mmCIF file of the N, C-alpha and C atoms, coordinates in Angstrom:
data_MODEL
# 
_entry.id   MODEL 
# 
loop_
_atom_site.group_PDB 
_atom_site.id 
_atom_site.type_symbol 
_atom_site.label_atom_id 
_atom_site.label_alt_id 
_atom_site.label_comp_id 
_atom_site.label_asym_id 
_atom_site.label_entity_id 
_atom_site.label_seq_id 
_atom_site.pdbx_PDB_ins_code 
_atom_site.Cartn_x 
_atom_site.Cartn_y 
_atom_site.Cartn_z 
_atom_site.occupancy 
_atom_site.B_iso_or_equiv 
_atom_site.pdbx_formal_charge 
_atom_site.auth_seq_id 
_atom_site.auth_comp_id 
_atom_site.auth_asym_id 
_atom_site.auth_atom_id 
_atom_site.pdbx_PDB_model_num 
ATOM 1   N N  . MET A 1 1  ? 7.627  4.822   -12.408 1.00 0.00 ? 1  MET A N  1 
ATOM 2   C CA . MET A 1 1  ? 7.175  3.315   -12.676 1.00 0.00 ? 1  MET A CA 1 
ATOM 3   C C  . MET A 1 1  ? 8.019  3.218   -14.025 1.00 0.00 ? 1  MET A C  1 
ATOM 4   N N  . ARG A 1 2  ? 8.412  2.413   -14.063 1.00 0.00 ? 2  ARG A N  1 
ATOM 5   C CA . ARG A 1 2  ? 9.544  1.630   -15.193 1.00 0.00 ? 2  ARG A CA 1 
ATOM 6   C C  . ARG A 1 2  ? 8.569  0.199   -15.951 1.00 0.00 ? 2  ARG A C  1 
ATOM 7   N N  . ILE A 1 3  ? 8.345  0.174   -17.359 1.00 0.00 ? 3  ILE A N  1 
ATOM 8   C CA . ILE A 1 3  ? 8.096  -0.782  -17.891 1.00 0.00 ? 3  ILE A CA 1 
ATOM 9   C C  . ILE A 1 3  ? 8.955  -1.589  -18.744 1.00 0.00 ? 3  ILE A C  1 
ATOM 10  N N  . SER A 1 4  ? 9.209  -2.919  -18.830 1.00 0.00 ? 4  SER A N  1 
ATOM 11  C CA . SER A 1 4  ? 10.126 -3.348  -19.681 1.00 0.00 ? 4  SER A CA 1 
ATOM 12  C C  . SER A 1 4  ? 9.465  -4.598  -20.349 1.00 0.00 ? 4  SER A C  1 
ATOM 13  N N  . TYR A 1 5  ? 9.956  -4.709  -21.618 1.00 0.00 ? 5  TYR A N  1 
ATOM 14  C CA . TYR A 1 5  ? 9.263  -5.885  -22.138 1.00 0.00 ? 5  TYR A CA 1 
ATOM 15  C C  . TYR A 1 5  ? 10.714 -6.890  -22.871 1.00 0.00 ? 5  TYR A C  1 
ATOM 16  N N  . ASN A 1 6  ? 10.563 -8.097  -22.416 1.00 0.00 ? 6  ASN A N  1 
ATOM 17  C CA . ASN A 1 6  ? 11.477 -8.956  -23.175 1.00 0.00 ? 6  ASN A CA 1 
ATOM 18  C C  . ASN A 1 6  ? 10.961 -9.731  -23.949 1.00 0.00 ? 6  ASN A C  1 
ATOM 19  N N  . ALA A 1 7  ? 11.144 -9.792  -25.287 1.00 0.00 ? 7  ALA A N  1 
ATOM 20  C CA . ALA A 1 7  ? 10.475 -10.290 -26.489 1.00 0.00 ? 7  ALA A CA 1 
ATOM 21  C C  . ALA A 1 7  ? 10.830 -11.656 -26.509 1.00 0.00 ? 7  ALA A C  1 
ATOM 22  N N  . GLU A 1 8  ? 11.748 -12.012 -26.143 1.00 0.00 ? 8  GLU A N  1 
ATOM 23  C CA . GLU A 1 8  ? 12.526 -13.516 -26.096 1.00 0.00 ? 8  GLU A CA 1 
ATOM 24  C C  . GLU A 1 8  ? 11.610 -14.280 -25.287 1.00 0.00 ? 8  GLU A C  1 
ATOM 25  N N  . ALA A 1 9  ? 11.373 -13.800 -23.906 1.00 0.00 ? 9  ALA A N  1 
ATOM 26  C CA . ALA A 1 9  ? 10.692 -14.526 -22.856 1.00 0.00 ? 9  ALA A CA 1 
ATOM 27  C C  . ALA A 1 9  ? 9.305  -14.107 -22.868 1.00 0.00 ? 9  ALA A C  1 
ATOM 28  N N  . ASP A 1 10 ? 8.908  -13.334 -23.782 1.00 0.00 ? 10 ASP A N  1 
ATOM 29  C CA . ASP A 1 10 ? 7.398  -12.623 -23.700 1.00 0.00 ? 10 ASP A CA 1 
ATOM 30  C C  . ASP A 1 10 ? 6.867  -12.137 -22.504 1.00 0.00 ? 10 ASP A C  1 
ATOM 31  N N  . LEU A 1 11 ? 7.783  -11.593 -21.828 1.00 0.00 ? 11 LEU A N  1 
ATOM 32  C CA . LEU A 1 11 ? 7.501  -10.923 -20.281 1.00 0.00 ? 11 LEU A CA 1 
ATOM 33  C C  . LEU A 1 11 ? 7.540  -9.740  -20.136 1.00 0.00 ? 11 LEU A C  1 
ATOM 34  N N  . LEU A 1 12 ? 6.609  -9.160  -19.734 1.00 0.00 ? 12 LEU A N  1 
ATOM 35  C CA . LEU A 1 12 ? 6.172  -7.621  -19.342 1.00 0.00 ? 12 LEU A CA 1 
ATOM 36  C C  . LEU A 1 12 ? 6.698  -7.613  -17.741 1.00 0.00 ? 12 LEU A C  1 
ATOM 37  N N  . TYR A 1 13 ? 7.115  -6.415  -17.680 1.00 0.00 ? 13 TYR A N  1 
ATOM 38  C CA . TYR A 1 13 ? 7.522  -6.188  -16.284 1.00 0.00 ? 13 TYR A CA 1 
ATOM 39  C C  . TYR A 1 13 ? 7.116  -4.776  -15.840 1.00 0.00 ? 13 TYR A C  1 
ATOM 40  N N  . LEU A 1 14 ? 6.713  -4.517  -14.682 1.00 0.00 ? 14 LEU A N  1 
ATOM 41  C CA . LEU A 1 14 ? 6.350  -3.249  -14.285 1.00 0.00 ? 14 LEU A CA 1 
ATOM 42  C C  . LEU A 1 14 ? 6.835  -3.029  -12.913 1.00 0.00 ? 14 LEU A C  1 
ATOM 43  N N  . ARG A 1 15 ? 7.765  -2.110  -13.001 1.00 0.00 ? 15 ARG A N  1 
ATOM 44  C CA . ARG A 1 15 ? 8.438  -1.974  -11.597 1.00 0.00 ? 15 ARG A CA 1 
ATOM 45  C C  . ARG A 1 15 ? 7.991  -0.281  -11.188 1.00 0.00 ? 15 ARG A C  1 
ATOM 46  N N  . PHE A 1 16 ? 7.582  -0.336  -10.085 1.00 0.00 ? 16 PHE A N  1 
ATOM 47  C CA . PHE A 1 16 ? 6.621  0.844   -9.339  1.00 0.00 ? 16 PHE A CA 1 
ATOM 48  C C  . PHE A 1 16 ? 7.825  1.371   -8.439  1.00 0.00 ? 16 PHE A C  1 
ATOM 49  N N  . ASP A 1 17 ? 8.733  0.830   -7.809  1.00 0.00 ? 17 ASP A N  1 
ATOM 50  C CA . ASP A 1 17 ? 9.606  1.491   -6.802  1.00 0.00 ? 17 ASP A CA 1 
ATOM 51  C C  . ASP A 1 17 ? 11.155 0.978   -7.435  1.00 0.00 ? 17 ASP A C  1 
ATOM 52  N N  . GLU A 1 18 ? 11.991 2.188   -7.528  1.00 0.00 ? 18 GLU A N  1 
ATOM 53  C CA . GLU A 1 18 ? 13.459 1.636   -7.805  1.00 0.00 ? 18 GLU A CA 1 
ATOM 54  C C  . GLU A 1 18 ? 14.292 1.613   -6.667  1.00 0.00 ? 18 GLU A C  1 
ATOM 55  N N  . GLU A 1 19 ? 13.741 1.606   -5.535  1.00 0.00 ? 19 GLU A N  1 
ATOM 56  C CA . GLU A 1 19 ? 14.656 1.560   -4.136  1.00 0.00 ? 19 GLU A CA 1 
ATOM 57  C C  . GLU A 1 19 ? 15.238 -0.186  -4.222  1.00 0.00 ? 19 GLU A C  1 
ATOM 58  N N  . SER A 1 20 ? 16.385 -0.003  -3.938  1.00 0.00 ? 20 SER A N  1 
ATOM 59  C CA . SER A 1 20 ? 17.108 -1.381  -4.243  1.00 0.00 ? 20 SER A CA 1 
ATOM 60  C C  . SER A 1 20 ? 16.693 -1.952  -2.711  1.00 0.00 ? 20 SER A C  1 
ATOM 61  N N  . GLN A 1 21 ? 16.154 -3.208  -2.601  1.00 0.00 ? 21 GLN A N  1 
ATOM 62  C CA . GLN A 1 21 ? 15.525 -3.713  -1.398  1.00 0.00 ? 21 GLN A CA 1 
ATOM 63  C C  . GLN A 1 21 ? 15.477 -5.413  -1.850  1.00 0.00 ? 21 GLN A C  1 
ATOM 64  N N  . GLU A 1 22 ? 15.233 -6.350  -0.774  1.00 0.00 ? 22 GLU A N  1 
ATOM 65  C CA . GLU A 1 22 ? 15.294 -7.609  -0.890  1.00 0.00 ? 22 GLU A CA 1 
ATOM 66  C C  . GLU A 1 22 ? 13.625 -8.020  -1.442  1.00 0.00 ? 22 GLU A C  1 
ATOM 67  N N  . LEU A 1 23 ? 13.519 -8.675  -2.477  1.00 0.00 ? 23 LEU A N  1 
ATOM 68  C CA . LEU A 1 23 ? 12.197 -8.940  -2.936  1.00 0.00 ? 23 LEU A CA 1 
ATOM 69  C C  . LEU A 1 23 ? 11.907 -10.497 -2.775  1.00 0.00 ? 23 LEU A C  1 
ATOM 70  N N  . ILE A 1 24 ? 10.545 -10.792 -2.656  1.00 0.00 ? 24 ILE A N  1 
ATOM 71  C CA . ILE A 1 24 ? 9.934  -11.955 -2.392  1.00 0.00 ? 24 ILE A CA 1 
ATOM 72  C C  . ILE A 1 24 ? 9.047  -12.013 -3.794  1.00 0.00 ? 24 ILE A C  1 
ATOM 73  N N  . ASN A 1 25 ? 8.998  -13.221 -4.382  1.00 0.00 ? 25 ASN A N  1 
ATOM 74  C CA . ASN A 1 25 ? 8.235  -13.245 -5.444  1.00 0.00 ? 25 ASN A CA 1 
ATOM 75  C C  . ASN A 1 25 ? 7.099  -14.266 -5.047  1.00 0.00 ? 25 ASN A C  1 
ATOM 76  N N  . LYS A 1 26 ? 5.843  -13.779 -5.419  1.00 0.00 ? 26 LYS A N  1 
ATOM 77  C CA . LYS A 1 26 ? 4.500  -14.494 -5.065  1.00 0.00 ? 26 LYS A CA 1 
ATOM 78  C C  . LYS A 1 26 ? 3.802  -14.716 -6.376  1.00 0.00 ? 26 LYS A C  1 
ATOM 79  N N  . ARG A 1 27 ? 3.699  -15.882 -6.907  1.00 0.00 ? 27 ARG A N  1 
ATOM 80  C CA . ARG A 1 27 ? 2.883  -16.243 -7.967  1.00 0.00 ? 27 ARG A CA 1 
ATOM 81  C C  . ARG A 1 27 ? 1.345  -16.176 -7.614  1.00 0.00 ? 27 ARG A C  1 
ATOM 82  N N  . VAL A 1 28 ? 0.799  -15.252 -8.293  1.00 0.00 ? 28 VAL A N  1 
ATOM 83  C CA . VAL A 1 28 ? -0.999 -15.242 -7.968  1.00 0.00 ? 28 VAL A CA 1 
ATOM 84  C C  . VAL A 1 28 ? -1.966 -15.791 -9.138  1.00 0.00 ? 28 VAL A C  1 
ATOM 85  N N  . SER A 1 29 ? -1.161 -16.260 -10.112 1.00 0.00 ? 29 SER A N  1 
ATOM 86  C CA . SER A 1 29 ? -2.022 -16.986 -11.064 1.00 0.00 ? 29 SER A CA 1 
ATOM 87  C C  . SER A 1 29 ? -0.974 -17.806 -12.005 1.00 0.00 ? 29 SER A C  1 
ATOM 88  N N  . ASP A 1 30 ? -1.062 -18.449 -13.007 1.00 0.00 ? 30 ASP A N  1 
ATOM 89  C CA . ASP A 1 30 ? -0.142 -18.940 -13.898 1.00 0.00 ? 30 ASP A CA 1 
ATOM 90  C C  . ASP A 1 30 ? 0.735  -18.121 -14.830 1.00 0.00 ? 30 ASP A C  1 
ATOM 91  N N  . ASP A 1 31 ? 0.173  -17.037 -14.828 1.00 0.00 ? 31 ASP A N  1 
ATOM 92  C CA . ASP A 1 31 ? 0.965  -15.961 -15.685 1.00 0.00 ? 31 ASP A CA 1 
ATOM 93  C C  . ASP A 1 31 ? 1.439  -14.480 -15.083 1.00 0.00 ? 31 ASP A C  1 
ATOM 94  N N  . VAL A 1 32 ? 1.122  -14.341 -13.686 1.00 0.00 ? 32 VAL A N  1 
ATOM 95  C CA . VAL A 1 32 ? 1.409  -13.324 -13.131 1.00 0.00 ? 32 VAL A CA 1 
ATOM 96  C C  . VAL A 1 32 ? 2.068  -13.514 -11.734 1.00 0.00 ? 32 VAL A C  1 
ATOM 97  N N  . VAL A 1 33 ? 3.281  -12.626 -11.592 1.00 0.00 ? 33 VAL A N  1 
ATOM 98  C CA . VAL A 1 33 ? 4.136  -12.887 -10.203 1.00 0.00 ? 33 VAL A CA 1 
ATOM 99  C C  . VAL A 1 33 ? 4.095  -11.592 -9.722  1.00 0.00 ? 33 VAL A C  1 
ATOM 100 N N  . LEU A 1 34 ? 4.155  -11.443 -8.501  1.00 0.00 ? 34 LEU A N  1 
ATOM 101 C CA . LEU A 1 34 ? 4.003  -10.153 -7.571  1.00 0.00 ? 34 LEU A CA 1 
ATOM 102 C C  . LEU A 1 34 ? 5.627  -9.994  -7.220  1.00 0.00 ? 34 LEU A C  1 
ATOM 103 N N  . ASP A 1 35 ? 6.081  -8.804  -7.343  1.00 0.00 ? 35 ASP A N  1 
ATOM 104 C CA . ASP A 1 35 ? 7.532  -8.751  -6.449  1.00 0.00 ? 35 ASP A CA 1 
ATOM 105 C C  . ASP A 1 35 ? 6.999  -7.974  -5.421  1.00 0.00 ? 35 ASP A C  1 
ATOM 106 N N  . LEU A 1 36 ? 7.470  -8.477  -4.098  1.00 0.00 ? 36 LEU A N  1 
ATOM 107 C CA . LEU A 1 36 ? 6.808  -7.688  -2.903  1.00 0.00 ? 36 LEU A CA 1 
ATOM 108 C C  . LEU A 1 36 ? 8.016  -7.286  -2.129  1.00 0.00 ? 36 LEU A C  1 
ATOM 109 N N  . GLY A 1 37 ? 8.035  -6.166  -1.674  1.00 0.00 ? 37 GLY A N  1 
ATOM 110 C CA . GLY A 1 37 ? 9.455  -5.530  -1.148  1.00 0.00 ? 37 GLY A CA 1 
ATOM 111 C C  . GLY A 1 37 ? 9.185  -5.236  0.348   1.00 0.00 ? 37 GLY A C  1 
ATOM 112 N N  . THR A 1 38 ? 9.705  -4.330  1.196   1.00 0.00 ? 38 THR A N  1 
ATOM 113 C CA . THR A 1 38 ? 9.517  -3.987  2.323   1.00 0.00 ? 38 THR A CA 1 
ATOM 114 C C  . THR A 1 38 ? 8.006  -3.848  2.780   1.00 0.00 ? 38 THR A C  1 
ATOM 115 N N  . GLY A 1 39 ? 7.764  -4.440  3.842   1.00 0.00 ? 39 GLY A N  1 
ATOM 116 C CA . GLY A 1 39 ? 6.394  -4.136  4.371   1.00 0.00 ? 39 GLY A CA 1 
ATOM 117 C C  . GLY A 1 39 ? 5.402  -4.855  3.352   1.00 0.00 ? 39 GLY A C  1 
ATOM 118 N N  . ASP A 1 40 ? 5.953  -5.732  2.604   1.00 0.00 ? 40 ASP A N  1 
ATOM 119 C CA . ASP A 1 40 ? 4.708  -6.568  1.589   1.00 0.00 ? 40 ASP A CA 1 
ATOM 120 C C  . ASP A 1 40 ? 4.338  -5.784  0.837   1.00 0.00 ? 40 ASP A C  1 
ATOM 121 N N  . ARG A 1 41 ? 4.954  -4.649  0.504   1.00 0.00 ? 41 ARG A N  1 
ATOM 122 C CA . ARG A 1 41 ? 4.330  -3.658  -0.768  1.00 0.00 ? 41 ARG A CA 1 
ATOM 123 C C  . ARG A 1 41 ? 4.667  -4.113  -2.147  1.00 0.00 ? 41 ARG A C  1 
ATOM 124 N N  . ILE A 1 42 ? 3.508  -4.076  -2.975  1.00 0.00 ? 42 ILE A N  1 
ATOM 125 C CA . ILE A 1 42 ? 3.883  -4.624  -4.551  1.00 0.00 ? 42 ILE A CA 1 
ATOM 126 C C  . ILE A 1 42 ? 5.073  -3.350  -5.051  1.00 0.00 ? 42 ILE A C  1 
ATOM 127 N N  . VAL A 1 43 ? 5.949  -4.080  -5.222  1.00 0.00 ? 43 VAL A N  1 
ATOM 128 C CA . VAL A 1 43 ? 7.006  -3.055  -6.096  1.00 0.00 ? 43 VAL A CA 1 
ATOM 129 C C  . VAL A 1 43 ? 7.185  -3.552  -7.601  1.00 0.00 ? 43 VAL A C  1 
ATOM 130 N N  . GLY A 1 44 ? 6.810  -4.768  -7.790  1.00 0.00 ? 44 GLY A N  1 
ATOM 131 C CA . GLY A 1 44 ? 6.647  -4.985  -9.483  1.00 0.00 ? 44 GLY A CA 1 
ATOM 132 C C  . GLY A 1 44 ? 5.848  -5.976  -9.568  1.00 0.00 ? 44 GLY A C  1 
ATOM 133 N N  . ILE A 1 45 ? 5.341  -6.195  -10.907 1.00 0.00 ? 45 ILE A N  1 
ATOM 134 C CA . ILE A 1 45 ? 4.536  -7.192  -11.497 1.00 0.00 ? 45 ILE A CA 1 
ATOM 135 C C  . ILE A 1 45 ? 5.220  -7.829  -12.937 1.00 0.00 ? 45 ILE A C  1 
ATOM 136 N N  . GLU A 1 46 ? 5.359  -9.172  -12.569 1.00 0.00 ? 46 GLU A N  1 
ATOM 137 C CA . GLU A 1 46 ? 5.729  -9.748  -13.889 1.00 0.00 ? 46 GLU A CA 1 
ATOM 138 C C  . GLU A 1 46 ? 4.477  -10.453 -14.557 1.00 0.00 ? 46 GLU A C  1 
ATOM 139 N N  . ILE A 1 47 ? 4.303  -10.399 -15.860 1.00 0.00 ? 47 ILE A N  1 
ATOM 140 C CA . ILE A 1 47 ? 3.326  -10.791 -16.810 1.00 0.00 ? 47 ILE A CA 1 
ATOM 141 C C  . ILE A 1 47 ? 4.200  -11.811 -17.659 1.00 0.00 ? 47 ILE A C  1 
ATOM 142 N N  . LEU A 1 48 ? 3.876  -13.085 -17.403 1.00 0.00 ? 48 LEU A N  1 
ATOM 143 C CA . LEU A 1 48 ? 4.462  -13.891 -18.275 1.00 0.00 ? 48 LEU A CA 1 
ATOM 144 C C  . LEU A 1 48 ? 3.341  -14.093 -19.495 1.00 0.00 ? 48 LEU A C  1 
ATOM 145 N N  . ASP A 1 49 ? 4.026  -14.550 -20.590 1.00 0.00 ? 49 ASP A N  1 
ATOM 146 C CA . ASP A 1 49 ? 3.135  -14.690 -21.912 1.00 0.00 ? 49 ASP A CA 1 
ATOM 147 C C  . ASP A 1 49 ? 2.331  -13.250 -22.278 1.00 0.00 ? 49 ASP A C  1 
ATOM 148 N N  . ALA A 1 50 ? 2.949  -12.283 -21.978 1.00 0.00 ? 50 ALA A N  1 
ATOM 149 C CA . ALA A 1 50 ? 2.354  -11.031 -22.032 1.00 0.00 ? 50 ALA A CA 1 
ATOM 150 C C  . ALA A 1 50 ? 1.626  -10.719 -23.243 1.00 0.00 ? 50 ALA A C  1 
ATOM 151 N N  . SER A 1 51 ? 2.202  -11.318 -24.446 1.00 0.00 ? 51 SER A N  1 
ATOM 152 C CA . SER A 1 51 ? 1.346  -10.814 -25.895 1.00 0.00 ? 51 SER A CA 1 
ATOM 153 C C  . SER A 1 51 ? 0.193  -11.646 -25.950 1.00 0.00 ? 51 SER A C  1 
ATOM 154 N N  . GLN A 1 52 ? -0.039 -12.619 -25.136 1.00 0.00 ? 52 GLN A N  1 
ATOM 155 C CA . GLN A 1 52 ? -1.326 -13.627 -24.976 1.00 0.00 ? 52 GLN A CA 1 
ATOM 156 C C  . GLN A 1 52 ? -2.389 -12.672 -24.214 1.00 0.00 ? 52 GLN A C  1 
ATOM 157 N N  . HIS A 1 53 ? -1.973 -11.841 -23.479 1.00 0.00 ? 53 HIS A N  1 
ATOM 158 C CA . HIS A 1 53 ? -2.912 -11.413 -22.312 1.00 0.00 ? 53 HIS A CA 1 
ATOM 159 C C  . HIS A 1 53 ? -3.248 -9.910  -22.593 1.00 0.00 ? 53 HIS A C  1 
ATOM 160 N N  . LEU A 1 54 ? -2.203 -9.116  -23.356 1.00 0.00 ? 54 LEU A N  1 
ATOM 161 C CA . LEU A 1 54 ? -2.259 -7.666  -23.642 1.00 0.00 ? 54 LEU A CA 1 
ATOM 162 C C  . LEU A 1 54 ? -1.918 -7.198  -25.008 1.00 0.00 ? 54 LEU A C  1 
ATOM 163 N N  . ASP A 1 55 ? -2.542 -6.392  -25.683 1.00 0.00 ? 55 ASP A N  1 
ATOM 164 C CA . ASP A 1 55 ? -2.371 -5.791  -26.946 1.00 0.00 ? 55 ASP A CA 1 
ATOM 165 C C  . ASP A 1 55 ? -0.935 -4.679  -26.842 1.00 0.00 ? 55 ASP A C  1 
ATOM 166 N N  . LEU A 1 56 ? 0.399  -5.061  -26.891 1.00 0.00 ? 56 LEU A N  1 
ATOM 167 C CA . LEU A 1 56 ? 1.443  -4.278  -26.446 1.00 0.00 ? 56 LEU A CA 1 
ATOM 168 C C  . LEU A 1 56 ? 1.466  -3.134  -27.098 1.00 0.00 ? 56 LEU A C  1 
ATOM 169 N N  . ALA A 1 57 ? 0.906  -2.921  -28.365 1.00 0.00 ? 57 ALA A N  1 
ATOM 170 C CA . ALA A 1 57 ? 1.017  -1.612  -29.129 1.00 0.00 ? 57 ALA A CA 1 
ATOM 171 C C  . ALA A 1 57 ? 0.141  -0.589  -28.446 1.00 0.00 ? 57 ALA A C  1 
ATOM 172 N N  . HIS A 1 58 ? -0.977 -1.115  -27.464 1.00 0.00 ? 58 HIS A N  1 
ATOM 173 C CA . HIS A 1 58 ? -2.010 -0.229  -27.256 1.00 0.00 ? 58 HIS A CA 1 
ATOM 174 C C  . HIS A 1 58 ? -1.389 0.310   -25.645 1.00 0.00 ? 58 HIS A C  1 
ATOM 175 N N  . LEU A 1 59 ? -0.417 0.279   -25.165 1.00 0.00 ? 59 LEU A N  1 
ATOM 176 C CA . LEU A 1 59 ? 0.185  0.642   -24.110 1.00 0.00 ? 59 LEU A CA 1 
ATOM 177 C C  . LEU A 1 59 ? 0.696  2.002   -24.184 1.00 0.00 ? 59 LEU A C  1 
ATOM 178 N N  . LEU A 1 60 ? 0.682  2.429   -25.417 1.00 0.00 ? 60 LEU A N  1 
ATOM 179 C CA . LEU A 1 60 ? 0.906  3.982   -25.551 1.00 0.00 ? 60 LEU A CA 1 
ATOM 180 C C  . LEU A 1 60 ? -0.151 4.745   -24.931 1.00 0.00 ? 60 LEU A C  1 
ATOM 181 N N  . PRO A 1 61 ? 0.003  6.213   -24.832 1.00 0.00 ? 61 PRO A N  1 
ATOM 182 C CA . PRO A 1 61 ? 1.327  6.782   -24.689 1.00 0.00 ? 61 PRO A CA 1 
ATOM 183 C C  . PRO A 1 61 ? 2.400  6.497   -23.569 1.00 0.00 ? 61 PRO A C  1 
ATOM 184 N N  . VAL A 1 62 ? 2.285  5.142   -22.815 1.00 0.00 ? 62 VAL A N  1 
ATOM 185 C CA . VAL A 1 62 ? 3.259  4.994   -22.041 1.00 0.00 ? 62 VAL A CA 1 
ATOM 186 C C  . VAL A 1 62 ? 4.249  4.053   -22.961 1.00 0.00 ? 62 VAL A C  1 
ATOM 187 N N  . THR A 1 63 ? 5.544  4.720   -22.721 1.00 0.00 ? 63 THR A N  1 
ATOM 188 C CA . THR A 1 63 ? 6.411  3.986   -23.559 1.00 0.00 ? 63 THR A CA 1 
ATOM 189 C C  . THR A 1 63 ? 7.204  2.696   -22.582 1.00 0.00 ? 63 THR A C  1 
ATOM 190 N N  . TYR A 1 64 ? 7.625  1.833   -23.561 1.00 0.00 ? 64 TYR A N  1 
ATOM 191 C CA . TYR A 1 64 ? 8.099  0.485   -22.753 1.00 0.00 ? 64 TYR A CA 1 
ATOM 192 C C  . TYR A 1 64 ? 9.506  0.165   -23.354 1.00 0.00 ? 64 TYR A C  1 
ATOM 193 N N  . GLU A 1 65 ? 10.379 -0.282  -22.559 1.00 0.00 ? 65 GLU A N  1 
ATOM 194 C CA . GLU A 1 65 ? 11.731 -0.625  -23.137 1.00 0.00 ? 65 GLU A CA 1 
ATOM 195 C C  . GLU A 1 65 ? 11.638 -2.117  -23.668 1.00 0.00 ? 65 GLU A C  1 
ATOM 196 N N  . ALA A 1 66 ? 11.816 -2.402  -24.711 1.00 0.00 ? 66 ALA A N  1 
ATOM 197 C CA . ALA A 1 66 ? 11.861 -3.862  -25.323 1.00 0.00 ? 66 ALA A CA 1 
ATOM 198 C C  . ALA A 1 66 ? 13.426 -4.419  -25.258 1.00 0.00 ? 66 ALA A C  1 
ATOM 199 N N  . THR A 1 67 ? 13.499 -5.246  -24.673 1.00 0.00 ? 67 THR A N  1 
ATOM 200 C CA . THR A 1 67 ? 14.822 -6.133  -24.638 1.00 0.00 ? 67 THR A CA 1 
ATOM 201 C C  . THR A 1 67 ? 14.821 -7.401  -25.278 1.00 0.00 ? 67 THR A C  1 
ATOM 202 N N  . GLY A 1 68 ? 15.905 -7.991  -25.758 1.00 0.00 ? 68 GLY A N  1 
ATOM 203 C CA . GLY A 1 68 ? 15.849 -9.274  -26.323 1.00 0.00 ? 68 GLY A CA 1 
ATOM 204 C C  . GLY A 1 68 ? 15.302 -9.285  -27.851 1.00 0.00 ? 68 GLY A C  1 
ATOM 205 N N  . LYS A 1 69 ? 15.389 -10.473 -28.566 1.00 0.00 ? 69 LYS A N  1 
ATOM 206 C CA . LYS A 1 69 ? 15.058 -10.461 -29.901 1.00 0.00 ? 69 LYS A CA 1 
ATOM 207 C C  . LYS A 1 69 ? 13.450 -10.991 -30.220 1.00 0.00 ? 69 LYS A C  1 
ATOM 208 N N  . ARG A 1 70 ? 13.041 -10.447 -31.252 1.00 0.00 ? 70 ARG A N  1 
ATOM 209 C CA . ARG A 1 70 ? 11.667 -11.091 -31.277 1.00 0.00 ? 70 ARG A CA 1 
ATOM 210 C C  . ARG A 1 70 ? 11.375 -11.234 -32.997 1.00 0.00 ? 70 ARG A C  1 
# 
């Protein structure tokens, strides 16, 4: 699993499957988008306005990759 955070967009992305495949995006709420892969498996989750929903500092001990400026 890979977790990345884009501070400029305030977007947290959780990727469960690194296999290259065609993805379909399915919005399940205003701030959550699922990335569906082969067989409609969830391969990723995008959380928009992540800092409003999660305390990103408490994701530890899981490490995350921050991209963009904050």
